[in-house]
N, C-alpha and C positions, 0 to 999 in steps of 0.2 A: 561388488558395486558399491555398496552401503559405505563400507570403511574406507575406501578409495574417495567418494565423495568427502566423508567427514576430514580426510587429510587436505584436500584441496580447499576447503572450506576454511581450515585452519591457518593454511597458508595464505589465503586471501585477508584472513581476518587479521594477523599479523601484520602484513602490509600496510591493510589501511588503518590500522589502530599507529602504527609507527608514523604514517604519513599524518595523520590527524593530529598528532601531538607535536608534530614538528610545525605543523601549520596553524595551530590553535592560538598561537599568539599574537602575529602578525594578520589573521584572517580579515576580520572585519577594518582594520585600519588601511588594508589595500584595495577595499572595495570602494569604487569612486562611487558617489550618489546618484542613483539613477541607473547603476550597471551592475544590479544584482541578478543572480539566476535562481532557479528554482527545481527542485525535483519532486512530484508527489507519488507516491507509491501507495496503492491498496492491495489488500491480500483478502481476497473475497471471503467472510463470513469465518474468519479464523478467531476463535473464541480467546475471552480474557482468560479463562482457566488454563487452557494451553500455554499462552504465552507466559503467564506468571507463575504458575506451578509447574510448567513442564508436562509430560505424558501422564495420563492418568493411570494409576495403576493397575484398578480393578478392571477399566474398559481395555488397558492393554494385554490384560490376560484372558479375556473373553475371546473364544474360539469363534463365536459369532461374528465378532467385529475385526479378528486381527488372525491372519494367517501364518506370519513368519513371526511368532511370539517371542523363541528366542532371540532372535536378530533383534527386535525392537525393544526387549529388556535387556540387552547387553548394551546397545547404544544410547537408550533414553530413561532407561529406569535405574541401571546400575550405579551412573554417576550422583554423587551426592547432591551436587545440584542439578536438578531435571531441567529447570527453565532453561539455564546455561548451556546443557548439552542438545537441548532443542534449536535453541535460536542464538548461538554463541555473538553472534555481531550485534544481534538488539539490543544483549543485555551486557557484553564486554565491552562495546563502543559506544553504541547509542544511549543507552542508561547511564553511562558514566562521564560522558562525554558534553550530553545532550539531555533530553527529556524524554521521559517514559514516565505516562500516565495512565490509568485505568485499572490499577492493581487494589480492588475492592476487598481485599485480603487485610490491607494496611491504609484503609482509608481514603483510597482515590477512586476518584468515580468519572467515568466517561459513557456517555448513552445517546442514542438518537433520538432527537426529539419528534420525529416524525410518530405515526401511531401505526405503521405496517410492519415496522421491523424484516424488511426484505429487501431485494437488492436494488430493482429500479427507484424506491422513494429513498434509500439510502443513500444512493451515488448522488441523485437529484440533491439531497442536502447537503452532502459534502462540497457539492460543485456550484453550487447557487447560494449557499448560505442560510438556506430556511426550507421548510417541509412545503410540499405541495398535496394537499388534502385530494387534489382531482387523478391523483398518480395511484392507480388500484391495484395495477398489476403490470408484471415483469412484461407483458406484450403492450404496453402503454402506446407504443407509436412514436414517433417524433416530439421528443421534448420541447414545449411550448416556451421553457424558461432559459433565458440566458445563462449561462454557467459564467463563471470568473475567466475559462478559458476562451471562451467565443469574445468575452468584453475585452480581454488583453489583444486578442487577434485582430480587433478592430481599431486598436490604437497605434498611431506612426512608428512609434517605438519597438511595438511588439510583432507586428504585421510580419507573416511569413515566418516570426519565428518561434512559434509556440506549436507542439505536436502531441499526439496521444497514442499510445501504444496499448493494446488490450487483448486478452484472452477472449473474451466473449464478444459475441457480435453483435448483442446489444447496445453496445457503445456509440455505432451508428446513429441510433435515435437518441440514446441518453445526452450525448453530444450535439445534435442535430446537425450531422455532417455537413448535410446539404444544404442548411441555411448559413451554419456559421463558417463554412470555408475553410474550416480545421483540417488537418489532414489527419485521419483517424484510420489508423493500420489494428483492424479487430477482426477475431474470428479467422476462420480457415482461409476465407476469401482475400485477409488482410496480407498485402504485401505480395501474394502471388498476383493477384489483379493489377496491382501499382508497378510492380517489377518482378515479370514472372521469369527473366534471366538471372536474377540474385539466387547467388548460391543459399541463402537460407530459405527462399521460396522455395526453390527445388527440394531441398528436404523436407520441409514441410510439406510438400506436394505427395510426398512417399511416406507420410509418416501415419500412424494408425490413428483412426477418430474414435477416441473413445466416447466423445458426446459430442453431437452435430452442431451444437452451436457454441461450441468454447473449444479452441485448439490447445494443444498442452503448452504449460509456460516457458518451457525451455525455450520456445520458438519467439515467444513475446520478448522475453529476458533478450536474445538474440537482436530482435529488430530494435529494441530500446539500446543498446549499445551501438549499435549500426548508427542509430541516431545520433547518440552523443559524440561517437568518433568521426563520421562523415558530416554531418548538417550542422551539429552544434546548437541545437535550438536553446533559446533562453529560459523556455518554460517546457519542461517535459512530463507529462502524465503518463505511468504506465500501472496497468491494472492487472493482476494475476488472480487465476481463477481456481486452481485446484483444491487450494483448500476446502472450498466450499463444496465443489462438485463430488470429491469422494468421501465428505460425511453424507452428504444425500446418499451415495451409494451404500455406505454403511461400513467403508473399507476406514478403521479408524488407523490402521497401519500406515497407509497410503495418505493419509491427512498427515501424518507426522513427519512423513519423509518429504511431504510437499512444503509443509513449514519450513523444514529443516533446509530444503533445496532453496526456497524464497529467502531464508535468511544469507544463504551463499550470494544470492542475486544482489541482495542488498548491500552486502560487502564489496561484490567487486563492481556495482555501481559508484558507491562512495569511492573506492580506490581509484575509480576512473575521474573522477571528479576533482581529487586533489593532485593528480598529476597532469592533469591538462590545463594550459594558461588560461585557455578561456573560461574555465570554471574554478581554478584553484582558488580560495579564500575570499569567491564572492558567492558561492552556492549552497543555499539552504536545502536540507532532506528531511520533505514529512511523509511518515508512514502511518496508515490507520486501516481501517476494516468498514465496512457499509451496514452490519450488522452483526448482533453475536448470535449465540446458540441455544436451544433450549436446556435447561438444566434441571428437570422434573423428570423421572422416570427413566429406567435404562436405556432407553435408546431417544431419550428427548434431545439428544446432542447431535442426532442425524438431520434435525428440522430447525425451522425459525419461522417467525411469522406471529403476530398477535392475532388473536388471543390464546391460541393452542400451545405454541411453545414458550412458556413463561421464562423469562430472565435473557429472552434473545434480542433484548434491546440494548443491552451492555456491550460496549465498544470499547477502544483503548488507541492509544495517539503516542507517535514517538517522532522526536525531531532532532536534528543536529546541524550545525553549521555556524557561521560565523553571526548571524544575528541571534541565535537562540543562547538564552540564559543557561548554563549547565545547573540540572538539578531542579529548576524552577518547578513550582506546585499552582496551578491555577485557584485563586480564589473563589469562592461559592462552594454549594453542596455538591454540583456535578457538572462537569463540562459536556458540551455537545459537539457532536459530529458538525453542525452548522457551522460550529464557528471556525472551522478549517479554512474555508475562502477568504475569511475578513484576515486570517493569520498570514495567509500564504501571500496576500495582496502587501501587506504591512510588510512584512519581511522583502518585499521587491520593491519598498520605498514608495508606496502608492498609497492614496486615500482609499480607503476602502469605502465609504461613505459614496464616494463617487460611481461605485458600480452598483449599491444598493444600498441606501440608509437603513431599511427594514431587514437587512439580514443580520445574522448574529454577529456581536463584536469578537474582536481577535482575543485568543488567549492568552493570557499573561505569561508568556513564555520568552518575548523578545527583549533583548537589550534596549535600554535609552527609548521604552515604548510607554 
């Protein structure tokens, strides 16, 4: 199964790369003012060290963390470029044709600005543009803050054209679905409650539930692709979760496979955006994570959160699309997750200050900005 997945990923990667090259020259010129699209994707708790260094050899050889050590070694340690082996689309397409920042080994830095270093505060920061010290738990409840997705959904041009699909059920609260009116398909109930006869919902209902609060990412990907094909939202938020949950469980082999699968999901999303006239040449893709992982101690990678898990504030950001300057590196010592909201709005051709003048400013990665 591992080798079969890799073959599919390589095929999709090749398609995505070819399409991206073909469209790169005309992309921005073809996009009319105010007619831009955006897909924002998060990979929960995926460490910058895994993203930029690839699989950790010591951890991957530890029987306490990896059951299938030979399979992991063959797939992720044997290749000369371990980062490329783990996430071929991220490094082969996004980093080369867009932006990939957060590689601290080479002087690039991204971090959360909040002082909690776990999920709800991290997602709130990404989606609102600034930390909220009142959020101290993942069980915080409905978010009092307005996310840029909710703000967009209130605007006539975007009303009913913004969607969210997430593996973790807490996004019903993070996005305050009841107040915001956003369609939020999250967790095991997502999709099944809204469209019980949908084939994806039927498969999801019969799938094993490893975690009660988070469904498997494959279902989230399927719902995301259905949204792109069937309803074609102008803004789509997709939140995957397995890279964090498998880490908490101490299964490093599963973390690596989850990251590799997620990379394939990104490739398929990008390929779909390039072949659909509703999106081609006018859609930016931004990918990031809500927090990092601990860097101290043999098992520090399993957790995150201040102050126990040192280094888990470190994150990363990738972006590609007609509005993104390839190879751009933001000025300053360290970019923050809070800058994503303003970056997304700016890429959509909107004034981010109209959303929240106190939000973090956009990253300096966009053309003509």
